[in-house]
TITOR-135700 format. One line per 10 residues: number of its first residue (from 1); their letters; for each residue x, z, y of N, C-alpha, C. Coordinates in Angstrom, 2 decimals, m for minus. Atoms other than C-alpha are relative to their C-alpha. Layout:
// residues N
NUM = A = X Z Y X Z Y X Z Y  ...
***
This chain:
// residues 191
1 = RQSPHVLRKG = 0.01 1.45 0.08 31.60 m23.88 m3.58 m1.11 m0.63 0.84  1.12 0.51 m0.80 28.28 m24.30 m1.83 m0.33 1.03 1.06  0.37 m0.98 m1.01 26.89 m22.70 1.27 m1.43 0.45 m0.24  m0.89 m0.97 m0.64 25.94 m20.07 2.06 0.91 0.65 m1.02  m1.02 m0.62 0.84 29.07 m18.51 0.63 0.48 1.25 0.73  m0.35 m1.26 m0.65 29.80 m14.84 1.37 1.17 0.64 m0.71  m1.15 m0.73 0.53 33.14 m13.13 0.88 0.11 1.32 0.75  m0.17 m1.32 m0.61 33.55 m9.39 1.47 1.14 0.70 m0.71  m1.04 m0.79 0.64 36.46 m7.11 0.83 m0.24 1.47 0.26  0.18 m1.43 m0.16 36.67 m3.40 0.46 m1.28 0.48 m0.65
11 = RRKVVVDVVL = 1.18 m0.62 0.59 33.64 m1.22 m0.26 m1.25 m0.26 0.85  1.15 0.29 m0.85 31.19 m2.89 2.12 m1.19 m0.40 m0.86  1.22 0.32 0.74 27.60 m3.28 1.01 m0.60 m1.30 0.50  0.63 1.28 m0.33 25.80 m6.61 0.92 m1.43 0.04 m0.53  1.40 0.08 0.42 22.03 m7.06 0.81 m0.34 m1.47 m0.16  0.40 1.37 0.27 20.73 m10.26 m0.78 m1.51 m0.02 m0.16  1.46 0.14 0.06 17.09 m11.18 m0.15 m0.30 m1.49 m0.02  0.19 1.43 0.19 16.05 m14.58 m1.46 m1.44 m0.29 m0.34  1.34 0.48 0.34 12.73 m16.41 m1.55 0.14 m1.44 m0.45  m0.04 1.35 0.55 12.38 m19.51 m3.73 m1.44 m0.42 m0.27
21 = ENKKENAYNA = 1.37 0.47 0.18 9.15 m21.51 m3.58 m0.02 m1.43 m0.50  0.24 1.38 0.43 7.94 m24.59 m5.39 m1.03 m0.60 0.94  0.93 0.66 m0.92 6.31 m26.98 m2.93 m0.07 m1.49 m0.31  0.28 1.43 0.14 4.79 m30.39 m3.20 0.21 m0.49 m1.43  m0.06 0.64 1.31 4.99 m32.80 m6.10 1.42 0.05 m0.58  m1.27 0.01 0.73 7.78 m32.69 m8.71 0.93 1.16 0.37  m0.82 m1.15 m0.38 8.95 m29.26 m7.55 m0.01 1.09 m1.06  0.06 m1.01 1.05 8.36 m27.45 m10.84 1.40 0.23 m0.58  m1.27 m0.41 0.60 11.17 m25.67 m12.67 1.14 0.12 1.00  m1.06 m0.25 m0.98 13.06 m24.95 m9.46 0.74 1.26 m0.44
31 = SLLLYFTNNL = m0.76 m1.18 0.40 15.84 m22.44 m10.00 0.99 0.37 1.09  m0.96 m0.54 m0.94 18.19 m20.29 m8.01 1.05 0.74 m0.82  m1.08 m0.68 0.72 21.57 m19.18 m9.35 0.84 0.79 0.98  m0.88 m0.86 m0.79 23.46 m16.26 m7.88 1.19 0.37 m0.88  m1.21 m0.35 0.73 27.04 m15.80 m9.01 0.69 1.13 0.74  m0.71 m1.10 m0.61 28.93 m12.60 m8.40 1.04 0.50 m0.97  m1.08 m0.50 0.84 32.05 m10.92 m9.68 m0.49 1.20 m0.80  0.38 m1.10 0.87 31.87 m8.34 m12.46 0.11 1.37 0.66  m0.16 m1.31 m0.64 32.94 m5.57 m10.11 m1.05 0.26 1.07  1.08 m0.21 m0.96 29.85 m5.99 m7.92 m1.08 0.85 m0.65
41 = HFSSLALQVQ = 1.02 m0.90 0.51 27.37 m3.15 m8.43 m1.18 0.03 0.96  1.20 m0.16 m0.80 23.84 m2.74 m7.21 m0.33 1.48 0.02  0.20 m1.44 m0.07 23.19 0.75 m5.95 m1.34 0.33 0.63  1.20 m0.53 m0.62 20.10 2.70 m5.17 0.45 0.91 1.12  m0.40 m0.86 m1.12 20.31 4.33 m1.80 m0.67 1.35 m0.14  1.24 m0.52 0.48 15.61 6.13 m3.63 0.10 1.37 m0.36  0.87 m1.10 0.42 17.92 9.72 m3.63 0.45 1.27 0.68  m0.28 m1.27 m0.66 17.79 12.91 m1.53 m1.14 0.97 m0.28  0.97 m1.08 0.15 16.04 16.15 m2.31 0.29 0.99 1.11  m0.16 m0.90 m1.13 15.48 18.33 0.74 m0.92 1.20 m0.14
51 = NFGCYPVRNI = 0.79 m1.24 0.00 14.24 21.90 1.05 m0.57 0.21 1.40  0.67 m0.22 m1.28 11.71 22.02 3.89 m0.71 1.34 0.05  0.66 m1.30 0.08 10.51 25.45 2.80 0.73 1.06 0.82  m0.53 m1.13 m0.77 11.28 28.84 4.27 1.10 0.76 m0.73  m0.92 m0.79 0.80 13.42 30.18 1.42 0.92 m0.91 m0.82  m0.88 0.76 0.90 16.40 29.02 m0.65 m0.68 m0.15 m1.37  0.58 0.24 1.33 15.42 27.53 m4.03 1.11 m0.38 m0.98  m0.94 0.37 1.06 17.19 27.02 m7.35 m0.82 m0.37 m1.24  0.63 0.39 1.27 16.43 25.80 m10.89 m0.97 m1.16 0.13  0.80 1.22 m0.12 15.00 22.46 m9.79 0.74 m1.11 m0.73
61 = TLHMALPALG = m0.58 1.13 0.72 15.58 19.43 m11.99 m0.62 m1.29 0.53  0.44 1.33 m0.42 15.37 15.85 m10.74 0.09 m0.89 m1.23  0.06 0.89 1.15 14.26 13.50 m13.54 m0.21 m1.43 0.48  0.15 1.41 m0.33 14.58 9.71 m13.37 m0.14 m0.81 m1.27  0.18 0.95 1.10 13.27 7.08 m15.77 0.34 m1.38 0.56  m0.58 1.24 m0.54 15.28 3.89 m15.16 m0.11 m1.12 m1.01  0.13 1.11 0.94 14.17 0.66 m16.88 1.37 m0.64 m0.29  m1.34 0.47 0.38 17.15 m0.71 m18.83 m0.01 m1.09 m1.07  m0.03 0.92 1.13 16.30 m2.59 m22.05 m1.34 m0.71 m0.15  1.21 0.79 0.23 13.84 m5.37 m22.76 m0.14 m0.36 m1.47
71 = YRHNTFLSVT = 0.27 0.51 1.34 12.78 m7.34 m25.80 1.27 m0.06 m0.83  m1.12 m0.04 0.94 15.10 m6.90 m28.82 1.19 0.79 0.53  m1.03 m0.88 m0.57 17.04 m4.21 m26.94 1.01 m0.74 0.87  m0.89 0.72 m0.91 18.53 m6.77 m24.54 0.07 0.75 1.33  m0.21 m0.75 m1.23 20.02 m4.94 m21.57 m0.21 m0.90 1.21  0.13 0.74 m1.25 18.88 m6.12 m18.14 0.49 0.81 1.20  m0.49 m0.84 m1.09 19.97 m3.16 m16.00 0.64 1.24 m0.62  m0.64 m1.18 0.57 22.44 m0.40 m16.75 0.65 0.85 1.08  m0.65 m0.94 m0.91 23.73 2.68 m14.99 1.49 m0.01 m0.32  m1.44 0.02 0.20 27.48 2.44 m14.49 0.67 1.28 0.51
81 = RVLADNATCM = m0.61 m1.21 m0.56 28.09 5.59 m12.47 m1.06 0.80 0.76  0.88 m0.89 m0.75 26.27 8.59 m11.01 0.87 0.86 0.90  m0.73 m0.81 m0.97 27.58 10.22 m7.85 m0.95 1.06 0.53  0.89 m1.08 m0.42 26.08 13.62 m7.10 0.80 1.13 0.62  m0.59 m1.20 m0.58 26.94 16.48 m4.81 m0.97 1.16 m0.21  0.81 m1.19 0.25 25.65 19.94 m5.71 m1.04 m0.25 m1.10  0.90 0.26 1.13 24.08 18.65 m8.96 0.82 m0.36 m1.23  m0.61 0.37 1.26 24.98 18.25 m12.62 m0.96 m0.93 m0.72  0.89 1.03 0.54 23.59 15.06 m14.17 0.40 m0.39 m1.42  m0.21 0.53 1.35 23.18 13.81 m17.74 m0.84 m1.24 m0.17
91 = LWTPPEEPRQ = 0.68 1.28 0.22 22.25 10.26 m18.75 m0.25 m0.19 m1.49  0.36 0.29 1.38 20.41 9.46 m21.99 m0.35 m1.47 m0.11  0.32 1.41 0.23 20.24 5.95 m23.38 m1.35 m0.11 m0.69  1.30 0.17 0.65 16.94 4.51 m24.62 0.12 0.16 m1.52  m0.04 m0.20 1.45 16.05 5.37 m28.22 m0.09 m1.33 m0.75  0.05 1.20 0.83 16.33 2.85 m31.05 m1.42 m0.32 m0.48  1.35 0.19 0.54 12.75 3.38 m32.23 m1.01 m0.08 1.15  1.04 0.06 m1.03 9.49 2.74 m30.33 m0.24 1.37 0.61  0.10 m1.25 m0.74 8.78 5.38 m27.72 m1.31 0.07 0.76  1.20 m0.23 m0.78 5.79 6.89 m26.01 0.36 0.06 1.48
101 = WGTATVVPVH = m0.11 m0.17 m1.44 5.44 6.53 m22.23 m1.41 0.32 0.47  1.36 m0.44 m0.29 2.47 8.54 m21.11 m0.74 0.10 m1.32  0.78 m0.05 1.23 m0.15 7.97 m23.79 0.16 m1.26 m0.84  m0.14 1.28 0.72 0.92 4.46 m24.89 1.40 m0.16 m0.57  m1.30 0.34 0.57 3.71 3.21 m27.13 0.56 m1.18 0.78  m0.64 1.05 m0.79 6.18 1.06 m25.20 0.31 m1.20 m0.89  m0.33 1.27 0.64 6.33 m2.57 m26.31 0.65 m0.85 1.08  m0.69 0.75 m1.06 9.00 m4.35 m24.24 m0.51 m1.43 0.12  0.50 1.34 m0.29 7.88 m7.55 m22.60 1.05 m1.04 m0.42  m0.87 1.13 0.37 9.33 m10.80 m23.97 0.41 m0.72 1.28
111 = PEDLLHVDRL = m0.43 0.68 m1.22 11.41 m12.68 m21.36 m0.90 m1.16 0.41  0.87 1.12 m0.34 9.08 m15.67 m21.57 m1.34 0.45 0.58  1.26 m0.53 m0.53 6.12 m13.43 m20.71 0.13 0.56 1.40  m0.18 m0.51 m1.35 7.64 m12.34 m17.39 m0.73 m0.86 1.04  0.76 0.87 m0.90 5.78 m15.27 m15.83 m1.34 0.64 0.33  1.31 m0.63 m0.18 2.61 m13.17 m16.22 0.10 1.49 0.33  m0.23 m1.41 m0.30 4.16 m9.76 m15.45 0.81 0.06 1.29  m0.73 m0.05 m1.27 5.25 m8.85 m11.93 0.90 1.21 0.14  m0.86 m1.17 m0.09 7.02 m5.58 m12.73 0.49 0.43 m1.37  m0.57 m0.62 1.19 9.31 m4.03 m15.31 0.09 1.49 0.29
121 = DCSNAWCQEL = m0.05 m1.44 m0.14 8.80 m0.30 m15.71 0.02 0.61 m1.39  m0.11 m0.68 1.29 8.78 2.27 m18.49 m1.19 m0.23 m0.92  1.13 0.34 0.87 5.45 0.99 m19.80 0.24 m1.30 m0.75  m0.26 1.27 0.67 6.90 m2.41 m20.74 1.49 m0.30 m0.18  m1.44 0.10 0.24 10.67 m1.78 m21.03 0.49 1.38 m0.43  m0.58 m1.28 0.37 12.83 0.91 m22.59 0.84 0.50 1.16  m0.65 m0.58 m1.17 14.25 3.28 m20.02 1.13 0.94 m0.36  m1.01 m1.03 0.04 17.41 5.25 m19.56 m0.58 1.19 0.77  0.48 m1.19 m0.69 16.65 8.82 m18.55 1.18 0.76 0.57  m1.03 m0.76 m0.69 18.75 10.64 m16.00 m0.63 1.32 0.44
131 = SCQLGRLDRG = 0.50 m1.32 m0.35 18.28 14.36 m15.53 1.10 0.73 0.77  m0.97 m0.67 m0.84 20.03 16.23 m12.72 m0.47 1.41 0.33  0.29 m1.39 m0.33 20.05 20.02 m12.49 0.60 0.25 1.38  m0.44 m0.17 m1.37 20.22 20.70 m8.77 0.54 1.41 0.22  m0.54 m1.30 m0.36 22.32 23.50 m7.35 m0.93 0.69 0.99  0.80 m0.76 m0.96 21.01 26.09 m4.93 m0.24 m0.85 1.25  0.37 0.71 m1.22 19.14 24.50 m2.04 m0.41 1.03 1.05  0.34 m0.91 m1.08 19.24 26.62 1.08 m1.10 m0.61 0.87  1.02 0.49 m0.93 16.51 26.35 3.70 0.60 m1.11 0.87  m0.51 1.14 m0.76 16.97 22.93 5.34 1.11 m0.76 m0.71
141 = GEVSIHILRT = m1.08 0.65 0.75 19.56 21.97 2.69 m0.48 m1.22 m0.75  0.34 1.20 0.74 19.69 18.76 0.73 1.04 m0.31 m1.07  m0.87 0.49 1.06 21.18 17.21 m2.40 m0.14 m1.52 m0.02  0.01 1.46 0.08 22.16 13.52 m2.55 0.52 m0.45 m1.34  m0.42 0.59 1.27 22.42 11.49 m5.74 m0.01 m1.51 0.16  m0.12 1.46 m0.08 23.65 7.89 m5.80 0.19 m0.55 m1.41  m0.07 0.61 1.33 23.15 5.72 m8.87 0.50 m1.43 0.16  m0.54 1.36 m0.02 25.32 2.65 m9.32 m0.45 m0.70 m1.27  0.52 0.73 1.15 23.77 0.03 m11.59 0.47 m1.46 0.04  m0.38 1.41 0.12 24.65 m3.45 m12.83 m1.15 m0.77 m0.62
151 = IHNNFFRGAK = 1.01 0.90 0.56 22.23 m6.29 m13.47 0.68 m0.89 m1.03  m0.54 0.85 1.05 22.82 m8.19 m16.72 m0.77 m1.32 0.01  0.65 1.30 m0.19 22.10 m11.86 m16.14 m0.54 m0.64 m1.26  0.42 0.68 1.23 21.74 m12.87 m19.79 m1.48 0.18 m0.28  1.42 m0.25 0.22 18.29 m11.27 m20.00 m0.84 m0.91 0.89  0.80 0.78 m0.96 17.00 m13.02 m16.88 0.25 m1.50 m0.12  m0.31 1.42 0.16 18.72 m16.30 m17.66 m0.94 m0.66 m0.99  0.91 0.54 1.00 16.46 m16.76 m20.69 m1.46 0.25 0.33  1.37 m0.36 m0.37 13.36 m15.58 m18.82 m0.61 m1.04 0.92  0.75 0.85 m0.92 10.68 m17.52 m17.03 m0.81 0.95 0.88
161 = FRSVKVISTI = 0.73 m0.89 m0.89 9.43 m15.68 m13.95 0.08 m0.51 1.43  m0.01 0.32 m1.43 8.51 m16.15 m10.31 0.76 1.08 0.76  m0.70 m1.16 m0.56 9.54 m12.70 m9.19 m0.34 1.19 m0.88  0.24 m1.20 0.80 9.84 m9.34 m10.87 0.61 1.19 0.74  m0.49 m1.24 m0.59 10.20 m5.82 m9.54 0.35 0.95 m1.12  m0.39 m1.01 0.96 12.09 m3.21 m11.52 m0.33 1.35 0.63  0.53 m1.23 m0.57 10.29 0.09 m10.92 0.48 1.21 m0.80  m0.45 m1.26 0.61 11.92 3.45 m11.66 m0.94 1.11 0.42  0.86 m1.15 m0.30 9.96 6.69 m11.81 0.88 1.24 0.15  m0.79 m1.18 m0.31 11.35 9.88 m10.30 m0.95 1.18 0.19
171 = WLGVPESSVL = 0.83 m1.18 m0.20 9.93 13.40 m10.47 0.85 1.26 m0.02  m0.65 m1.30 m0.05 10.92 16.98 m9.79 m0.64 0.92 m1.02  0.51 m0.98 0.95 10.57 19.73 m12.34 0.54 1.38 0.30  m0.42 m1.40 m0.13 10.70 23.50 m12.18 m0.38 0.69 m1.30  0.36 m0.73 1.22 10.68 25.99 m15.08 m1.43 0.55 0.12  1.38 m0.50 0.01 7.19 27.12 m16.12 m0.08 1.43 0.54  0.00 m1.40 m0.46 8.16 30.72 m15.31 0.27 0.12 1.49  m0.35 m0.03 m1.42 9.04 29.76 m11.73 m1.22 0.31 0.87  1.06 m0.25 m0.97 7.01 31.03 m8.81 m0.04 m1.11 1.04  m0.08 1.10 m0.94 7.99 27.90 m6.91 m1.10 m1.01 m0.30
181 = LLEEGAHRRE = 1.02 1.03 0.14 5.12 25.47 m6.33 0.42 m1.20 0.83  m0.34 1.23 m0.71 5.83 21.86 m5.41 m1.27 m0.67 0.51  1.15 0.75 m0.53 3.51 19.85 m3.17 m0.31 m1.15 m0.93  0.44 1.06 0.91 1.50 17.21 m5.02 0.85 m1.27 0.16  m0.77 1.22 m0.24 3.43 14.34 m3.39 1.44 0.10 m0.44  m1.40 m0.19 0.40 6.76 15.84 m4.47 0.19 m0.15 m1.50  m0.13 0.03 1.45 6.00 15.67 m8.18 0.53 m1.32 m0.54  m0.34 1.28 0.62 6.33 11.95 m8.90 0.01 m1.10 1.06  m0.11 1.16 m0.90 7.49 8.86 m7.00 0.46 m1.20 m0.80  m0.51 1.25 0.57 8.12 5.23 m7.88 0.87 m0.68 1.05
191 = V = m0.90 0.75 m0.89 11.03 3.28 m6.40 0.38 m1.30 m0.68
***
């Protein structure tokens, strides 16, 4: 109804990058509304595991903590599908009771407090956990995992915020009995 108006068909990807600023007098409470069809998904491109070592490896698990629920268990982001080649993945939903993240108990941020918080992560939101057991990785081989997610507008519609980043944590794990050692930078990443 208004411009810019974008129509795409098929499975093409669209990137939306928007900046909204309040300027000058009487510019408070500015808002931006994005409307999209229910079949539009937001996908992470944050996943390839590559073997740069000299030998084939196995028994590696890729763990992901994906922020999903906020105050009063209101969903703001959910995994709709996991596409993986050479991996077996399982998704766990956030628990009903308070949960530890690191050494602190997670207390989800209230939507009205997002004005003072610039990121949602597993320290201030309940997370879905995705665990993928990777298949054999030959020397120079790789495993790709694509996560399709949907944003739930109801959570953000009642929130007051300037901008917010949703930060997922990803780490690799090997069995304790493994002789495989991972480089320090390979252990944990944020996306």
